[in-house]
N, C-alpha and C positions, 0 to 999 in steps of 0.2 A: 396510494402516495408513497414516493419510494424514503422508505426510512434507515439510516445508517443503525447496524447494531449497536445498543449503545456498549459500551464497555464496563466490565466488573467492577464493584462501585465498592469502597472500602468496608461498608457496614454489611455487605454479604456476609452468608455463612463461609468461613476459610478450613480448608485441612492444610495441616503442616507434614510436607513431603519431605521425608531424608533423604540425602542424596550424596553424602559419604561425609569427609573431613575434608577441613578448609586446606589442610597441608595435601592432603589427594590431589589436588585440583590443581596443575599445571598452567603455570601463566600463561593467558592466550592463545587457550587450545580447548575446543569449544567439545563438549563433553554429553552425548544423548542418555538420559535417563527415561528409564520406562514409569509410566507410573498406571497402576496397577493391575491387573491380567493382560489385556488386550497390548498385547506385542506391537502394536500398530498405535500404540494413545504413548506418548510422547515429546518431553520438552529438551530443549537443550541448554545446558548448564555452564558459563562462561568465568572466568576469574583474570579482571584485566586491570594492572593498576593498582591491585589487594582486593578491590571489591567484585563482589559476586553477582552476575546479571543471570535471569532467566526468559529467555523465551518461548514458544510456542517451536515444535519440532520440524514442521514440515514448511517447506515457503509456498509460497502460497500463488506460485503462477504454477508448478505442476507436479508440487510432490515430492519433492526430492528433501532424502533427510540431511537438515544443515548440519550434523555433526560431522557428516561427510564434507564440508565445504570448506572455508579456513578465514581464520580470523585475522585481518589487520586494522590493530588498534578496535576501535568501536565497531568497527565495518564487518557484519557478519555476511561471507558473500555464500551464494547458493553452488553447490559444484556443477548443475546442471547450464544453465543459464544465464547464471554470476547475478539473478536478482542479487540485492546488498540491501543488509536492512540493520539498523541502528540495536547494539546488544542489551543497552540498557531501556531503552523504551519500545523498541519492534515496531518501531515507525520505518520507512521507507527511505533508503540512502539514494537506490536506483533502481530504472526498470529490468526485465518487461512485466513483473506483476505492477498490480497498483492496490492490493492489499496491503497491510499491516500485519504482523504477527502479534499474536497476546503477549502482553509483558508479565510476569510476575513478582512477588517481593521474596527478595532474597534477605535472611536472618543469621547470625552466627550465636551458636549456643556457646558458654563458657567454657564449655568443654571441647569446641572444635566442631561441634555438628553442624554441618549446614543445613537450615531447611529452608524449603520453598513452600511462599501461603499460596493456596491455588482455594480461589470460591469453589465448596462446593460442589457449586451448577456447573463448572467447567471442568472437574474432575475425567470425564471419561470422553472429550475433547479437548483436551490438551494438545494438540499436535495442528489443531487447523488455527489459521490465522483470521481477521476479522479484519472489515474497512474500518478507516481512519476515524473517529467521535471529532478531527476538531474543524469539520467543515462550517462555515458561513453561508449566510441565504445573502441574496441579490439587495439592496438598500436605494430605493428611487430618489432619497438626497444624495448619493454618491455618482458626481457626473462621469468619471472618468468609464473609459472605451478599451478592452483589449481585445485588438483583433489577433486569429491566431490563423493561420496559414498550413490544412493539411491537418488531416481528420484519423492521423495514426497513433502508433502507441505515444509517440512525443507530444501531437498536439493533443491527445488528452490527457495525458502527465501533469502535460502545460496549465490546462482548464483547471484541474483539480487541483494543483498544488496551490494556483492563485487562491482558489477557497479554501482552503486549509490555512493558507498564511494569511485570513483576512482581509480578501481582497472581494468589498463589498457592490464597486462598480459591475456594468456590463461586459459582458465576455461574449465573441462572439468567435465562432470555429468554423472555418471554410473548406470543406471538403470535396473532390471530386465522388468520392464515395457516395455508392448509395445505402448503404446501410450504416448504422451508428459505429462509433470506433470499435474495434476488434482483434484479438490477439491473433496476430498473423504468423506466429511463431507457432501456435496451437492449431490451426488454419494448415498449416504446408506437413502437418501429421496427418492430417485427413484433406485431401483438396475438393471431395465430392462435397462433403457438408456445408451445409449455408452457413455464410459469411454469421449473420445471426445468432447462432448457435456457441460464437464464441467472442461476443461484446462484452466487453468493458463491463459494461453498468447499461443495465434497460433501458429505454428511452426515456423513463419517467425518473430516473436520477437527471437527467438532462433539464426537465423543467421544474422539478424540485427546487433545485439550485441554480438556478436562474444561466444555463450556459444554453447561448444564443446556435445550435447547429442549422447550417444552410450545407444540405446534402444536396448532391448533384449538382455539384457550382465549382465552375472553372475559374481560378483567379489568372487574369488577363495579364496585368503590372502591378508594380507595387512602389509608390512615390515613397521613399523614406523622408524626403525635403520637407512636403506637405502633409505626410503621416496619412496620407489613404491609399486603398486598395481597392483595385478593380475586377471586376468580375465580367468574364465572357457576353453573360448576360444586359452587362450595362449599371449593374449595381455598383454602387461608389460606398465602402465604406470609412469613417477615420477614426484612426485610434488616437487617442489623447494620452497614452505614456510608451 
């Protein structure tokens, strides 16, 4: 069974990390803060609209330090491939990544100190992200069908986003590829590698969350009026949404 990582719970023991004074945080400027003795273990802290937020320090796509990116409102952009995250929650605003950042609670002490509460279990891995915990599973009572043409990053993200946002109907993904959706950006760095090595999710993920992958499938025609998609093999899929 594929299981998404459990987000840290409020009841978990936490450590308060001092990251500086509130007045020292520039509005809208991400700041990298090392946690512990490992220089590769860091978070990003930012003040937006007078509120302080803290998330994982590295992009979940290729590990870029996010403090060297830029903040546009609540959108924190990776400096390498422009993945975007919500600084308030760590959730993804835009690809190419599929994993969210961890989010940590910030509080301001009476003397102006900014303290970030980090679960003790996370203290040695604050830079890494996590899969989103918001996925739902299909429900047979939901008769809706969503058909996605294309099994690349966009197709995968569409399917996962539907489940994140509570869609419990059937999801069909039609892909010409013979492999489960994979990261073409990473594959381009190592063209001799097997595409499966760069899969966004293992095959078990799609089974667990009822995402019906049809690999090696060529779409022949799309009829928007009748809401049908016909494949080269003669299969017809009917969408209801």
